N, CA, C, O and the ligand as a Tripos MOL2 file, in Angstrom:
@<TRIPOS>MOLECULE
protein
  265   263    67     0     0
PROTEIN
NO_CHARGES

@<TRIPOS>ATOM
      1 N         145.2170  134.2390   57.7000 N.3       1 MET1
      2 CA        143.8570  134.6470   58.0600 C.3       1 MET1
      3 C         143.8640  135.3640   59.4060 C.2       1 MET1
      4 O         144.4910  134.9110   60.3640 O.2       1 MET1
      5 N         143.1660  136.4760   59.4590 N.am      2 GLU2
      6 CA        143.0940  137.2680   60.6870 C.3       2 GLU2
      7 C         142.2670  136.5240   61.7410 C.2       2 GLU2
      8 O         141.2720  135.8850   61.4000 O.2       2 GLU2
      9 N         142.6620  136.5980   63.0040 N.am      3 PRO3
     10 CA        141.8070  136.0170   64.0510 C.3       3 PRO3
     11 C         140.5050  136.8050   64.1100 C.2       3 PRO3
     12 O         140.4920  138.0190   63.9040 O.2       3 PRO3
     13 N         139.4090  136.1040   64.3930 N.am      4 SER4
     14 CA        138.1200  136.7910   64.4590 C.3       4 SER4
     15 C         138.0690  137.7020   65.6800 C.2       4 SER4
     16 O         138.8170  137.5130   66.6400 O.2       4 SER4
     17 N         137.1960  138.6740   65.6350 N.am      5 ILE5
     18 CA        137.0610  139.6010   66.7660 C.3       5 ILE5
     19 C         136.6280  138.8440   68.0150 C.2       5 ILE5
     20 O         137.1300  139.1130   69.1060 O.2       5 ILE5
     21 N         135.7010  137.8980   67.8650 N.am      6 ALA6
     22 CA        135.2270  137.1300   69.0160 C.3       6 ALA6
     23 C         136.3780  136.3680   69.6750 C.2       6 ALA6
     24 O         136.4660  136.2810   70.9000 O.2       6 ALA6
     25 N         137.2510  135.8230   68.8400 N.am      7 GLN7
     26 CA        138.3940  135.0740   69.3560 C.3       7 GLN7
     27 C         139.3320  136.0130   70.1260 C.2       7 GLN7
     28 O         139.8270  135.6680   71.1990 O.2       7 GLN7
     29 N         139.5650  137.1920   69.5690 N.am      8 THR8
     30 CA        140.4310  138.1710   70.2250 C.3       8 THR8
     31 C         139.8530  138.5670   71.5810 C.2       8 THR8
     32 O         140.5880  138.7220   72.5560 O.2       8 THR8
     33 N         138.5330  138.7290   71.6350 N.am      9 LEU9
     34 CA        137.8920  139.1820   72.8680 C.3       9 LEU9
     35 C         137.9760  138.1560   73.9860 C.2       9 LEU9
     36 O         137.9040  138.5140   75.1610 O.2       9 LEU9
     37 N         138.1300  136.8760   73.6310 N.am     10 THR10
     38 CA        138.1520  135.8470   74.6640 C.3      10 THR10
     39 C         139.5390  135.2570   74.8930 C.2      10 THR10
     40 O         139.7130  134.3960   75.7550 O.2      10 THR10
     41 N         140.5300  135.7170   74.1230 N.am     11 THR11
     42 CA        141.8920  135.2240   74.2910 C.3      11 THR11
     43 C         142.5580  135.9710   75.4390 C.2      11 THR11
     44 O         142.4710  137.1950   75.5270 O.2      11 THR11
     45 N         143.2190  135.2310   76.3130 N.am     12 LEU12
     46 CA        143.9150  135.8850   77.4170 C.3      12 LEU12
     47 C         145.1720  136.5770   76.9170 C.2      12 LEU12
     48 O         145.8770  136.0690   76.0460 O.2      12 LEU12
     49 N         145.4340  137.7330   77.4780 N.am     13 ALA13
     50 CA        146.6740  138.4280   77.1790 C.3      13 ALA13
     51 C         147.8340  137.6320   77.7960 C.2      13 ALA13
     52 O         147.6430  136.8970   78.7640 O.2      13 ALA13
     53 N         149.0130  137.7830   77.2360 N.am     14 THR14
     54 CA        150.1800  137.0660   77.7380 C.3      14 THR14
     55 C         151.3000  138.0620   78.0060 C.2      14 THR14
     56 O         151.5430  138.9700   77.2110 O.2      14 THR14
     57 N         151.9690  137.8840   79.1230 N.am     15 CYS15
     58 CA        153.0800  138.7650   79.4580 C.3      15 CYS15
     59 C         154.2050  138.5750   78.4360 C.2      15 CYS15
     60 O         154.6950  137.4570   78.2760 O.2      15 CYS15
     61 N         154.6320  139.6440   77.7360 N.am     16 PRO16
     62 CA        155.7050  139.5180   76.7510 C.3      16 PRO16
     63 C         157.0460  139.2270   77.4110 C.2      16 PRO16
     64 O         157.9790  138.7600   76.7570 O.2      16 PRO16
     65 N         157.1380  139.4960   78.6820 N.am     17 SER17
     66 CA        158.3950  139.3390   79.3880 C.3      17 SER17
     67 C         158.6380  137.8920   79.8100 C.2      17 SER17
     68 O         159.7510  137.3870   79.6630 O.2      17 SER17
     69 N         157.5990  137.2080   80.3400 N.am     18 CYS18
     70 CA        157.7950  135.8480   80.8470 C.3      18 CYS18
     71 C         156.7670  134.8600   80.3110 C.2      18 CYS18
     72 O         156.7470  133.7040   80.7340 O.2      18 CYS18
     73 N         155.9030  135.3000   79.3750 N.am     19 GLN19
     74 CA        154.9150  134.4270   78.7210 C.3      19 GLN19
     75 C         153.8790  133.8360   79.6740 C.2      19 GLN19
     76 O         153.2830  132.8040   79.3670 O.2      19 GLN19
     77 N         153.6550  134.4680   80.8170 N.am     20 THR20
     78 CA        152.6030  134.0250   81.7310 C.3      20 THR20
     79 C         151.2630  134.6090   81.2950 C.2      20 THR20
     80 O         151.1720  135.7980   80.9880 O.2      20 THR20
     81 N         150.2200  133.7740   81.2670 N.am     21 ASP21
     82 CA        148.8950  134.2660   80.9070 C.3      21 ASP21
     83 C         148.3970  135.2560   81.9430 C.2      21 ASP21
     84 O         148.5910  135.0740   83.1450 O.2      21 ASP21
     85 N         147.7540  136.3040   81.4600 N.am     22 ALA22
     86 CA        147.1510  137.2850   82.3500 C.3      22 ALA22
     87 C         145.7310  136.8620   82.6890 C.2      22 ALA22
     88 O         145.1300  136.0630   81.9700 O.2      22 ALA22
     89 N         145.1930  137.3900   83.7750 N.am     23 ALA23
     90 CA        143.7940  137.1370   84.1240 C.3      23 ALA23
     91 C         142.9470  138.2060   83.4480 C.2      23 ALA23
     92 O         142.0530  138.7910   84.0600 O.2      23 ALA23
     93 N         143.2420  138.4500   82.1830 N.am     24 LEU24
     94 CA        142.6330  139.5560   81.4560 C.3      24 LEU24
     95 C         142.5820  139.1680   79.9840 C.2      24 LEU24
     96 O         143.5670  138.6660   79.4440 O.2      24 LEU24
     97 N         141.4480  139.3930   79.3310 N.am     25 THR25
     98 CA        141.3690  139.0760   77.9030 C.3      25 THR25
     99 C         141.8870  140.2370   77.0680 C.2      25 THR25
    100 O         141.9950  141.3670   77.5450 O.2      25 THR25
    101 N         142.2060  139.9380   75.8180 N.am     26 LEU26
    102 CA        142.6410  140.9870   74.8970 C.3      26 LEU26
    103 C         141.5320  142.0100   74.6790 C.2      26 LEU26
    104 O         141.7960  143.1800   74.4030 O.2      26 LEU26
    105 N         140.2820  141.5500   74.8070 N.am     27 GLY27
    106 CA        139.1560  142.4700   74.6730 C.3      27 GLY27
    107 C         139.1330  143.5000   75.7930 C.2      27 GLY27
    108 O         138.8950  144.6850   75.5600 O.2      27 GLY27
    109 N         139.3850  143.0250   77.0260 N.am     28 ALA28
    110 CA        139.4210  143.9250   78.1770 C.3      28 ALA28
    111 C         140.5960  144.8960   78.0490 C.2      28 ALA28
    112 O         140.5050  146.0630   78.4290 O.2      28 ALA28
    113 N         141.6840  144.3890   77.5110 N.am     29 LEU29
    114 CA        142.8720  145.2050   77.2930 C.3      29 LEU29
    115 C         142.5770  146.3240   76.2970 C.2      29 LEU29
    116 O         142.9380  147.4810   76.5120 O.2      29 LEU29
    117 N         141.9110  145.9510   75.1990 N.am     30 ALA30
    118 CA        141.5610  146.9280   74.1620 C.3      30 ALA30
    119 C         140.6160  147.9890   74.7120 C.2      30 ALA30
    120 O         140.5800  149.1160   74.2180 O.2      30 ALA30
    121 N         139.8440  147.6160   75.7500 N.am     31 GLY31
    122 CA        138.9240  148.5530   76.3650 C.3      31 GLY31
    123 C         139.5910  149.4260   77.4220 C.2      31 GLY31
    124 O         138.9100  150.1340   78.1640 O.2      31 GLY31
    125 N         140.9110  149.3790   77.4920 N.am     32 GLY32
    126 CA        141.6340  150.2450   78.4160 C.3      32 GLY32
    127 C         142.0990  149.5390   79.6810 C.2      32 GLY32
    128 O         142.5830  150.1800   80.6140 O.2      32 GLY32
    129 N         141.9490  148.1940   79.7130 N.am     33 GLY33
    130 CA        142.3770  147.4440   80.8880 C.3      33 GLY33
    131 C         143.8860  147.2700   80.9550 C.2      33 GLY33
    132 O         144.5900  147.4960   79.9710 O.2      33 GLY33
    133 N         144.3670  146.8750   82.0990 N.am     34 TYR34
    134 CA        145.7820  146.5820   82.2780 C.3      34 TYR34
    135 C         145.9170  145.5300   83.3640 C.2      34 TYR34
    136 O         144.9670  145.2670   84.1010 O.2      34 TYR34
    137 N         147.1020  144.9250   83.4650 N.am     35 TRP35
    138 CA        147.3100  143.9470   84.5360 C.3      35 TRP35
    139 C         148.7560  143.9750   84.9790 C.2      35 TRP35
    140 O         149.6410  144.4280   84.2520 O.2      35 TRP35
    141 N         148.9790  143.4820   86.1820 N.am     36 THR36
    142 CA        150.3310  143.3260   86.6840 C.3      36 THR36
    143 C         150.6400  141.8380   86.6860 C.2      36 THR36
    144 O         149.9010  141.0510   87.2790 O.2      36 THR36
    145 N         151.7200  141.4490   86.0320 N.am     37 CYS37
    146 CA        152.0620  140.0410   85.8970 C.3      37 CYS37
    147 C         152.3730  139.4360   87.2630 C.2      37 CYS37
    148 O         153.1250  140.0030   88.0570 O.2      37 CYS37
    149 N         151.7660  138.2530   87.5210 N.am     38 SER38
    150 CA        151.9580  137.6080   88.8160 C.3      38 SER38
    151 C         153.3660  137.0440   88.9550 C.2      38 SER38
    152 O         153.8470  136.8480   90.0710 O.2      38 SER38
    153 N         154.0330  136.7810   87.8280 N.am     39 ARG39
    154 CA        155.3640  136.1940   87.9090 C.3      39 ARG39
    155 C         156.4830  137.2410   87.9350 C.2      39 ARG39
    156 O         157.3810  137.1750   88.7740 O.2      39 ARG39
    157 N         156.4210  138.2060   87.0120 N.am     40 CYS40
    158 CA        157.5490  139.1400   86.9040 C.3      40 CYS40
    159 C         157.2130  140.5510   87.3680 C.2      40 CYS40
    160 O         158.0790  141.4260   87.3720 O.2      40 CYS40
    161 N         155.9530  140.7800   87.7620 N.am     41 SER41
    162 CA        155.5190  142.0630   88.3290 C.3      41 SER41
    163 C         155.5670  143.2370   87.3660 C.2      41 SER41
    164 O         155.4530  144.3880   87.7890 O.2      41 SER41
    165 N         155.7350  142.9640   86.0710 N.am     42 HIS42
    166 CA        155.6300  144.0390   85.0960 C.3      42 HIS42
    167 C         154.1520  144.4010   84.9460 C.2      42 HIS42
    168 O         153.2900  143.5240   84.9940 O.2      42 HIS42
    169 N         153.8660  145.6660   84.7670 N.am     43 THR43
    170 CA        152.5020  146.1010   84.4980 C.3      43 THR43
    171 C         152.3690  146.3620   83.0030 C.2      43 THR43
    172 O         153.1870  147.0580   82.4010 O.2      43 THR43
    173 N         151.3190  145.7880   82.4160 N.am     44 TRP44
    174 CA        151.1290  145.8980   80.9630 C.3      44 TRP44
    175 C         149.7740  146.4920   80.6380 C.2      44 TRP44
    176 O         148.7780  146.2020   81.3000 O.2      44 TRP44
    177 N         149.7480  147.3240   79.6140 N.am     45 ASP45
    178 CA        148.4910  147.7690   79.0290 C.3      45 ASP45
    179 C         148.6560  147.7000   77.5110 C.2      45 ASP45
    180 O         149.7110  147.2980   77.0200 O.2      45 ASP45
    181 N         147.6150  148.0910   76.7660 N.am     46 ALA46
    182 CA        147.6460  147.9330   75.3100 C.3      46 ALA46
    183 C         148.8480  148.6690   74.7020 C.2      46 ALA46
    184 O         149.4950  148.1540   73.7900 O.2      46 ALA46
    185 N         149.1400  149.8530   75.2010 N.am     47 GLY47
    186 CA        150.2450  150.6410   74.6550 C.3      47 GLY47
    187 C         151.5930  149.9820   74.8840 C.2      47 GLY47
    188 O         152.4310  149.9290   73.9840 O.2      47 GLY47
    189 N         151.7970  149.4750   76.1100 N.am     48 ARG48
    190 CA        153.0660  148.8100   76.4180 C.3      48 ARG48
    191 C         153.2220  147.5300   75.6110 C.2      48 ARG48
    192 O         154.3140  147.2110   75.1420 O.2      48 ARG48
    193 N         152.1170  146.7930   75.4530 N.am     49 LEU49
    194 CA        152.1700  145.5590   74.6750 C.3      49 LEU49
    195 C         152.5240  145.8560   73.2270 C.2      49 LEU49
    196 O         153.3000  145.1230   72.6130 O.2      49 LEU49
    197 N         151.9570  146.9330   72.6760 N.am     50 ALA50
    198 CA        152.2470  147.2970   71.2880 C.3      50 ALA50
    199 C         153.7300  147.6450   71.1440 C.2      50 ALA50
    200 O         154.3660  147.2790   70.1560 O.2      50 ALA50
    201 N         154.2710  148.3490   72.1280 N.am     51 THR51
    202 CA        155.6850  148.7070   72.1020 C.3      51 THR51
    203 C         156.5560  147.4610   72.1790 C.2      51 THR51
    204 O         157.5370  147.3350   71.4470 O.2      51 THR51
    205 N         156.1900  146.5340   73.0750 N.am     52 ALA52
    206 CA        156.9570  145.2960   73.2230 C.3      52 ALA52
    207 C         156.8780  144.4570   71.9530 C.2      52 ALA52
    208 O         157.8720  143.8570   71.5450 O.2      52 ALA52
    209 N         155.6900  144.4110   71.3170 N.am     53 ALA53
    210 CA        155.5240  143.6290   70.0880 C.3      53 ALA53
    211 C         156.3490  144.2290   68.9610 C.2      53 ALA53
    212 O         156.9730  143.5030   68.1880 O.2      53 ALA53
    213 N         156.3510  145.5550   68.8680 N.am     54 ALA54
    214 CA        157.1210  146.2260   67.8230 C.3      54 ALA54
    215 C         158.6150  145.9750   68.0420 C.2      54 ALA54
    216 O         159.3610  145.7690   67.0850 O.2      54 ALA54
    217 N         159.0370  145.9940   69.2870 N.am     55 TYR55
    218 CA        160.4450  145.7470   69.5890 C.3      55 TYR55
    219 C         160.8280  144.3070   69.2390 C.2      55 TYR55
    220 O         161.8900  144.0690   68.6640 O.2      55 TYR55
    221 N         159.9600  143.3420   69.5880 N.am     56 ALA56
    222 CA        160.2450  141.9370   69.2980 C.3      56 ALA56
    223 C         160.3680  141.7170   67.7970 C.2      56 ALA56
    224 O         161.2250  140.9620   67.3370 O.2      56 ALA56
    225 N         159.4970  142.3880   67.0350 N.am     57 GLU57
    226 CA        159.5280  142.2750   65.5810 C.3      57 GLU57
    227 C         160.8320  142.8530   65.0390 C.2      57 GLU57
    228 O         161.4790  142.2580   64.1770 O.2      57 GLU57
    229 N         161.1990  144.0020   65.5490 N.am     58 TRP58
    230 CA        162.4310  144.6630   65.1360 C.3      58 TRP58
    231 C         163.6340  143.7800   65.4760 C.2      58 TRP58
    232 O         164.5410  143.6150   64.6600 O.2      58 TRP58
    233 N         163.6350  143.2180   66.6790 N.am     59 ALA59
    234 CA        164.7660  142.3970   67.1190 C.3      59 ALA59
    235 C         164.8820  141.1270   66.2740 C.2      59 ALA59
    236 O         165.9900  140.6990   65.9510 O.2      59 ALA59
    237 N         163.7360  140.5180   65.9100 N.am     60 SER60
    238 CA        163.8100  139.2850   65.1240 C.3      60 SER60
    239 C         164.2280  139.6110   63.6850 C.2      60 SER60
    240 O         164.9430  138.8260   63.0620 O.2      60 SER60
    241 N         163.7960  140.7420   63.1600 N.am     61 ALA61
    242 CA        164.2100  141.1490   61.8100 C.3      61 ALA61
    243 C         165.7260  141.3900   61.7980 C.2      61 ALA61
    244 O         166.4090  141.0630   60.8270 O.2      61 ALA61
    245 N         166.2220  141.9480   62.8580 N.am     62 ARG62
    246 CA        167.6440  142.2500   62.9860 C.3      62 ARG62
    247 C         168.4520  140.9490   63.0640 C.2      62 ARG62
    248 O         169.5340  140.8380   62.4880 O.2      62 ARG62
    249 N         167.8870  139.9470   63.8070 N.am     63 ARG63
    250 CA        168.5730  138.6580   63.8870 C.3      63 ARG63
    251 C         168.6780  138.0020   62.5190 C.2      63 ARG63
    252 O         169.6940  137.3880   62.1940 O.2      63 ARG63
    253 N         167.6190  138.1350   61.7130 N.am     64 LEU64
    254 CA        167.6050  137.4900   60.4000 C.3      64 LEU64
    255 C         168.6480  138.1130   59.4820 C.2      64 LEU64
    256 O         169.2470  137.4240   58.6560 O.2      64 LEU64
    257 N         168.8600  139.4070   59.6280 N.am     65 ARG65
    258 CA        169.8280  140.0870   58.7690 C.3      65 ARG65
    259 C         171.2580  139.7090   59.1320 C.2      65 ARG65
    260 O         172.1270  139.6360   58.2630 O.2      65 ARG65
    261 N         171.5000  139.4710   60.4170 N.am     66 ASN66
    262 CA        172.8820  139.2380   60.8490 C.3      66 ASN66
    263 C         173.3390  137.7910   60.6390 C.2      66 ASN66
    264 O         174.4790  137.4510   60.9570 O.2      66 ASN66
    265 ZN        155.5850  138.4280   83.3400 Zn       67 ZN67
@<TRIPOS>BOND
     1     1     2 1
     2     2     3 1
     3     3     4 2
     4     3     5 am
     5     5     6 1
     6     6     7 1
     7     7     8 2
     8     7     9 am
     9     9    10 1
    10    10    11 1
    11    11    12 2
    12    11    13 am
    13    13    14 1
    14    14    15 1
    15    15    16 2
    16    15    17 am
    17    17    18 1
    18    18    19 1
    19    19    20 2
    20    19    21 am
    21    21    22 1
    22    22    23 1
    23    23    24 2
    24    23    25 am
    25    25    26 1
    26    26    27 1
    27    27    28 2
    28    27    29 am
    29    29    30 1
    30    30    31 1
    31    31    32 2
    32    31    33 am
    33    33    34 1
    34    34    35 1
    35    35    36 2
    36    35    37 am
    37    37    38 1
    38    38    39 1
    39    39    40 2
    40    39    41 am
    41    41    42 1
    42    42    43 1
    43    43    44 2
    44    43    45 am
    45    45    46 1
    46    46    47 1
    47    47    48 2
    48    47    49 am
    49    49    50 1
    50    50    51 1
    51    51    52 2
    52    51    53 am
    53    53    54 1
    54    54    55 1
    55    55    56 2
    56    55    57 am
    57    57    58 1
    58    58    59 1
    59    59    60 2
    60    59    61 am
    61    61    62 1
    62    62    63 1
    63    63    64 2
    64    63    65 am
    65    65    66 1
    66    66    67 1
    67    67    68 2
    68    67    69 am
    69    69    70 1
    70    70    71 1
    71    71    72 2
    72    71    73 am
    73    73    74 1
    74    74    75 1
    75    75    76 2
    76    75    77 am
    77    77    78 1
    78    78    79 1
    79    79    80 2
    80    79    81 am
    81    81    82 1
    82    82    83 1
    83    83    84 2
    84    83    85 am
    85    85    86 1
    86    86    87 1
    87    87    88 2
    88    87    89 am
    89    89    90 1
    90    90    91 1
    91    91    92 2
    92    91    93 am
    93    93    94 1
    94    94    95 1
    95    95    96 2
    96    95    97 am
    97    97    98 1
    98    98    99 1
    99    99   100 2
   100    99   101 am
   101   101   102 1
   102   102   103 1
   103   103   104 2
   104   103   105 am
   105   105   106 1
   106   106   107 1
   107   107   108 2
   108   107   109 am
   109   109   110 1
   110   110   111 1
   111   111   112 2
   112   111   113 am
   113   113   114 1
   114   114   115 1
   115   115   116 2
   116   115   117 am
   117   117   118 1
   118   118   119 1
   119   119   120 2
   120   119   121 am
   121   121   122 1
   122   122   123 1
   123   123   124 2
   124   123   125 am
   125   125   126 1
   126   126   127 1
   127   127   128 2
   128   127   129 am
   129   129   130 1
   130   130   131 1
   131   131   132 2
   132   131   133 am
   133   133   134 1
   134   134   135 1
   135   135   136 2
   136   135   137 am
   137   137   138 1
   138   138   139 1
   139   139   140 2
   140   139   141 am
   141   141   142 1
   142   142   143 1
   143   143   144 2
   144   143   145 am
   145   145   146 1
   146   146   147 1
   147   147   148 2
   148   147   149 am
   149   149   150 1
   150   150   151 1
   151   151   152 2
   152   151   153 am
   153   153   154 1
   154   154   155 1
   155   155   156 2
   156   155   157 am
   157   157   158 1
   158   158   159 1
   159   159   160 2
   160   159   161 am
   161   161   162 1
   162   162   163 1
   163   163   164 2
   164   163   165 am
   165   165   166 1
   166   166   167 1
   167   167   168 2
   168   167   169 am
   169   169   170 1
   170   170   171 1
   171   171   172 2
   172   171   173 am
   173   173   174 1
   174   174   175 1
   175   175   176 2
   176   175   177 am
   177   177   178 1
   178   178   179 1
   179   179   180 2
   180   179   181 am
   181   181   182 1
   182   182   183 1
   183   183   184 2
   184   183   185 am
   185   185   186 1
   186   186   187 1
   187   187   188 2
   188   187   189 am
   189   189   190 1
   190   190   191 1
   191   191   192 2
   192   191   193 am
   193   193   194 1
   194   194   195 1
   195   195   196 2
   196   195   197 am
   197   197   198 1
   198   198   199 1
   199   199   200 2
   200   199   201 am
   201   201   202 1
   202   202   203 1
   203   203   204 2
   204   203   205 am
   205   205   206 1
   206   206   207 1
   207   207   208 2
   208   207   209 am
   209   209   210 1
   210   210   211 1
   211   211   212 2
   212   211   213 am
   213   213   214 1
   214   214   215 1
   215   215   216 2
   216   215   217 am
   217   217   218 1
   218   218   219 1
   219   219   220 2
   220   219   221 am
   221   221   222 1
   222   222   223 1
   223   223   224 2
   224   223   225 am
   225   225   226 1
   226   226   227 1
   227   227   228 2
   228   227   229 am
   229   229   230 1
   230   230   231 1
   231   231   232 2
   232   231   233 am
   233   233   234 1
   234   234   235 1
   235   235   236 2
   236   235   237 am
   237   237   238 1
   238   238   239 1
   239   239   240 2
   240   239   241 am
   241   241   242 1
   242   242   243 1
   243   243   244 2
   244   243   245 am
   245   245   246 1
   246   246   247 1
   247   247   248 2
   248   247   249 am
   249   249   250 1
   250   250   251 1
   251   251   252 2
   252   251   253 am
   253   253   254 1
   254   254   255 1
   255   255   256 2
   256   255   257 am
   257   257   258 1
   258   258   259 1
   259   259   260 2
   260   259   261 am
   261   261   262 1
   262   262   263 1
   263   263   264 2
@<TRIPOS>SUBSTRUCTURE
     1 MET1         2 RESIDUE 1 A MET
     2 GLU2         6 RESIDUE 1 A GLU
     3 PRO3        10 RESIDUE 1 A PRO
     4 SER4        14 RESIDUE 1 A SER
     5 ILE5        18 RESIDUE 1 A ILE
     6 ALA6        22 RESIDUE 1 A ALA
     7 GLN7        26 RESIDUE 1 A GLN
     8 THR8        30 RESIDUE 1 A THR
     9 LEU9        34 RESIDUE 1 A LEU
    10 THR10       38 RESIDUE 1 A THR
    11 THR11       42 RESIDUE 1 A THR
    12 LEU12       46 RESIDUE 1 A LEU
    13 ALA13       50 RESIDUE 1 A ALA
    14 THR14       54 RESIDUE 1 A THR
    15 CYS15       58 RESIDUE 1 A CYS
    16 PRO16       62 RESIDUE 1 A PRO
    17 SER17       66 RESIDUE 1 A SER
    18 CYS18       70 RESIDUE 1 A CYS
    19 GLN19       74 RESIDUE 1 A GLN
    20 THR20       78 RESIDUE 1 A THR
    21 ASP21       82 RESIDUE 1 A ASP
    22 ALA22       86 RESIDUE 1 A ALA
    23 ALA23       90 RESIDUE 1 A ALA
    24 LEU24       94 RESIDUE 1 A LEU
    25 THR25       98 RESIDUE 1 A THR
    26 LEU26      102 RESIDUE 1 A LEU
    27 GLY27      106 RESIDUE 1 A GLY
    28 ALA28      110 RESIDUE 1 A ALA
    29 LEU29      114 RESIDUE 1 A LEU
    30 ALA30      118 RESIDUE 1 A ALA
    31 GLY31      122 RESIDUE 1 A GLY
    32 GLY32      126 RESIDUE 1 A GLY
    33 GLY33      130 RESIDUE 1 A GLY
    34 TYR34      134 RESIDUE 1 A TYR
    35 TRP35      138 RESIDUE 1 A TRP
    36 THR36      142 RESIDUE 1 A THR
    37 CYS37      146 RESIDUE 1 A CYS
    38 SER38      150 RESIDUE 1 A SER
    39 ARG39      154 RESIDUE 1 A ARG
    40 CYS40      158 RESIDUE 1 A CYS
    41 SER41      162 RESIDUE 1 A SER
    42 HIS42      166 RESIDUE 1 A HIS
    43 THR43      170 RESIDUE 1 A THR
    44 TRP44      174 RESIDUE 1 A TRP
    45 ASP45      178 RESIDUE 1 A ASP
    46 ALA46      182 RESIDUE 1 A ALA
    47 GLY47      186 RESIDUE 1 A GLY
    48 ARG48      190 RESIDUE 1 A ARG
    49 LEU49      194 RESIDUE 1 A LEU
    50 ALA50      198 RESIDUE 1 A ALA
    51 THR51      202 RESIDUE 1 A THR
    52 ALA52      206 RESIDUE 1 A ALA
    53 ALA53      210 RESIDUE 1 A ALA
    54 ALA54      214 RESIDUE 1 A ALA
    55 TYR55      218 RESIDUE 1 A TYR
    56 ALA56      222 RESIDUE 1 A ALA
    57 GLU57      226 RESIDUE 1 A GLU
    58 TRP58      230 RESIDUE 1 A TRP
    59 ALA59      234 RESIDUE 1 A ALA
    60 SER60      238 RESIDUE 1 A SER
    61 ALA61      242 RESIDUE 1 A ALA
    62 ARG62      246 RESIDUE 1 A ARG
    63 ARG63      250 RESIDUE 1 A ARG
    64 LEU64      254 RESIDUE 1 A LEU
    65 ARG65      258 RESIDUE 1 A ARG
    66 ASN66      262 RESIDUE 1 A ASN
    67 ZN67       265 GROUP 0 **** ****
């Protein structure tokens, strides 16, 4: 089941690099927001997150094959 839009809008974004919660919701991110992670100092926006998610998916699919 897909998460509801309301849930997405209030869920905090998470740094893909160190899993630290951002002080930013996914809704704000979708609206063009971005944040700099307090732990690892990476800067993330919707585009970078999509790239990181696609890479993680690719990497896990690759692990399953090997
Ligand atoms: Zn981080």
